[in-house]
Phi, psi and omega in degrees: 000124187266152177293157194269003185233149173239148176276118184285353183266000184242131176290186185295323186268001179096358177284150176298137175291152170266108186263011180291144177299149183238128190265141170052246183296330178299319181290312187292331179272359183290112183300334178296339180272352182297131178082004179271148174285169182300317179298313186292329172296317181292320177298326179293322175296323176296310184302317182297318184300311181291324175300325182293336179284334187069210173271075186280177182307316179297320181292322178291325179292316180303311182303309181289322179291324171293322174297328172296330175292324172296319181301315181298329182301308182266348172301313179290317182302316181290323183297319188291320179294322182289323184271350182312309180302313182290325178294319179294319182295322177287318184268336171086017182276160181282170177302315175304322178290336178298322180296337179292328179295313179293326178290324172300313180293317178302320181294322178291321174301317179300308180294330182286319181298317182289308185298309182290326175300321177280316181296331178298333180268354179248312178270342180113164178287329190296307184296316179300317178310318184267320186293325184298318182290322178300311178301314176302320184290319184298300185291327175298325178287332178284344182305328187279354189277311188292156173237019176228154192296318183294319182297320180300312178305313183295312182294326179297320178294317180295324174299315177301323179303316175296311185294327187302329184274358189294308185309301180301321181289313185294321181293319178296315180298311181297328178298329188258001177239338180278149180288153183301325183300325186253353195297311189291325180286318185285333175294318177286328178295337174309327186289351176294336178291336180293306178294336176291316174300323180291318179298313177300318183289315179300321182292320177296318181291321179298319183280332192249318191285315177298328181284321187242052178224161178298135177272203180265159174277186182297335181267013176082353178268154178304139178303138180282166170294143179300335181284351187258353184228165176291153188297137179099335176284150180296130180209176183275106183262160176305314188294336179256013185221046182275355185302315183292326178295317178302320183293316180294324180296314179297322179294317177295324175292320175305312179300315183293325177301319180292320178301313184298322180294322182285319190263323183264300190286323182241136181261107178287126175273140178299150180299125175304321182290326174296311181305318179294324181289344176256007180079009187263066185295317181299317180294327177295320175298319178301316178300316178302319177290328178294319182294315178299320177294326176300321184270004182056049172231183176238135175273137179258001176278128179228169177295336175301321176302307179295324181295326174300322180287342182257004180285121182293340179282349180272163185299325181282341172057195175231159177286170181296139180285349175284348179296134179277356184294151180282160170096012181272018173083204183296334179297329179304325185294337185270000178293154179288161178304318184291325175303314184291324177297315181299322182295315180297315180298322183295338182294322181296328182291335187293337176293341176237032188284333175230165176305315180294318179290327176294320178296317179301308181307308183295315180293327176291323174299314185297318178305311183289326176307306186269346165299307182293325176303311183289309183283348178284324176291314183295314180297317185281319188261341187301318179300320178289320181293323179285326175299318179291318176298315180295320179300326182286341175248017168071043173255126186291164180298318182294324176294323181295318179289330172299317179297329175301320179296313180299314180301316187291327179296338177293342177291335184295303177300331180293327174294313181303314178298315179298320183292333184266356186283342183297336181262001183277123181301144180068002179246288181064189187287322182302305184285341171294323176287326180296308187293320186291317183289328176294315178290329174300316177295320182296326180294323178294321178292322179294320180296334182284347188255355189227162171201085168227156184299318179298314178295318183299318175292311183297314183288329178284329170298314179302312181297319186281334174300306187284329175298316183291318179299312182299314180288328176301312183290320188293315183286330175287326190273323190305308176296331175294337184286341186245153178302150185302322184297342179236011186301310177299321173299311182301310181295325181291321179290319174299322173289328174302310181297323179298316183294323178303314181289334180287347172285315185286315188302316177295331175294316176298314181296324182292321178290323176293325181299330181291341175252335182209128182289335188259348183303316182295334179292316179294324173302310181298312179302314182300318178298316181300317179305327178294319176302318182301312179298318179298320177295318176308322184274352177291136178298130179304330180292340178283354180277342180287144182288150170262141175280321194240000000 
């Protein structure tokens, strides 16, 4: 069994490929362009130009700013899980109602993943890159204001709508700007920002919630919600329970700071491949020159190179102007509105254009569905489960929140291991995902069977280690598995299905929690095992990266 990836920068005999642009006859005589469509030829030149920069200043800025988008994804998810017990104590809602908060966030994530995943291939990467974070920042800051259950639900959903677009957008952007030599490792390494976000959120909770939350009453039991007792009796008031509000305010400010970095400090250029797919060749050339200037280089791509490819008298010629497909250069701009609508609709068909592609698409969807099913239950209900288990063995609330920091730090080495697995002989990304998902499920099952402080920390560390490893490989590989013209759509739709299941699973898990503390853990583990089976069935040939 061979590893699933090849280095596209190395020739047949092992020598480095020459990625410099080739003009006129050089372009047309290039054997690597044989059999490529017009769009793919232009995209190849763009890849060579960006590869010649290596990891320049612009590429590092893109990597870190996209990484901050990953950070927000689990920063908020963890925050809601961590504030849930304090929120429930103050507002007095039931365990099944607790699931509605996570499902409201999941519904926002689901809508955001689908809408932004599709829009990124229609309106461009630039608008989506900035608007998702701005929306999350606005509604995230408002989350600390309401003191009623319904207000929390609405704001949580809108915050999720902004956060939900980050993974498919940021992965697509990195895939189109990072050089081939570093791409596969860095795409997977993006996921390291997720455990960093979780650690940051857990650190905030450790410092704020135990100090600024309602304590226990005279009987040693948690103070009840004021809505549940007669006036004048001791209860959990807003003034004595500000910790969860401070945490959400800090999270919202972090989100706003990331938006300012993306929109004010750094000026993100539209993806040249997206511009080519829209027939805006001149703008694509301008972007390449802007990036080269930012990196203190000179771009050698000009409109003359693209014009040579579109000259009908040359051997490679041009595709028919009647074709509705995107990427036919400036002639595409002259198409009728109906032609353009057909072109947009045709992108969705690509995911089912062949039997192999249809099989890949469906199995990727199943993988995302049950991966999100598993880690949504674990992420949303685990803080409450761990608090109750620790309470039974007399571990304090403060110690429990401290343990969350230890647990979440285990995700960082998990991501690093996952990012490095694509180059390991006989393993590659497929079997890295199979092994990590299976061990993630096993850790959830084991955690359901024991209850000591050491086992609670150790098994949760194990679960988060393999969850982070699995998702690092999965998120980095998914956009590479599909053609460039539908990458955002394919990644967004896959994320949409995952987010959809993330709406349902906390509702079911919360209802099971009211009858059994460990039942949600078995439910989560079973879902992750379904993902394991789906990955085993994915064709090994689909693991190889696509250029265009």
